[in-house]
N, C-alpha and C positions, 0 to 999 in steps of 0.2 A: 504494500500500500504506500509506504513512503516514496518508493521509486516512481510509482505511477503518478502520485501527486506532484513530485518534483518535475517529472517530464512534462506533465500537463502545464505546470506553471511556466516552464521554459518555452513551450510551444506558443503560449499566449503572449509572452513577453518579447518573442522574436529576437533573440540575442545571438543566434547562430550556433555553429557546432561547438564552440568553446562553452557556451551556456549549457549545452547538453552534457558535456564532460563534467562541469561543475555540479550540475544537478545529480548526476549519477554518483559522484564522489560524496556529496552531502547526504544523499538518501541512503547510500550504502553504509556510511558511518552510523546513521541513526538506526538502520535496520540491524546492524551487528550489535549495537548497544541494546536494542530491544530484545534481540535473541538471547544475549547474555543475561539480561535482567529477568526474562521469563524463565530461562532454565534454572537460574539461581533460586528464584522465588518458588518455582515448582518443586524443587528438591527440598527446600526448607519447609514448605507447607506439607509435603508428603511425609517428611520426617516427624513433623509436629502432629500431624493427623493420626499417626500410629498410636498416640497416647490417649485418644479420645474415642467416644462412642460413635456409632454410625451417623447419627443425626448431626453431631458436631463436625464430623468429617465432611459431610455433605455441605454444611454451612461454610467451612473453610474453602472447599473447592468452588463453590458458587462465588465467593468473594474473589478468588483467584481468577476465575473466568471473567468476571466483571472488570477486574483490573487489566486483564489482557485486552479486552475490547476497548476500554478507555485508552490504553496505551496506543493501540492502533490508530484511533482517531486523533489523538494528540500528536503522535509522531508524523502522521500524514500532513496535518496542518502546519506543524513546525518545519517539515521538509519543504513544503511549498513556499512558506514564508522565507526561509533561509535561502532558497534558490532564487526567489525574486530579489532579495537583497544582494546576494553575492554574484549571481550570474552577470548582471550588467557591468560589474567592475572588471570582469575578465574578457568581455566581448570587444 
C-alpha cells in the first residue's frame, strides 16, 4: 500500500522518472519499517497471549489486527505525503 500511494502521488505531481525513484525508495523504507514492526509486535502478542484465556487471546489478536490496519492507512498517507515533499526536490 505505501508503494502504491507513493507512485500515485508521483504520477499526479508529474516530476519525472527521478520522482518515481524517490517514491519507491521512500515507500520501501516505510514498508520495511512496517514489516519489522508487525513481526515484532506479532511475536510479542503471541508470547503474551500464551499466559491468558481464550477470550483474552482473542481480544489481544483483535487489537493487533486493528493496529495493522491502522498502520497500513497511516503508512500509505505518510508515503504519499513524503513523496510529494521530496520528489520535486530531486526532479
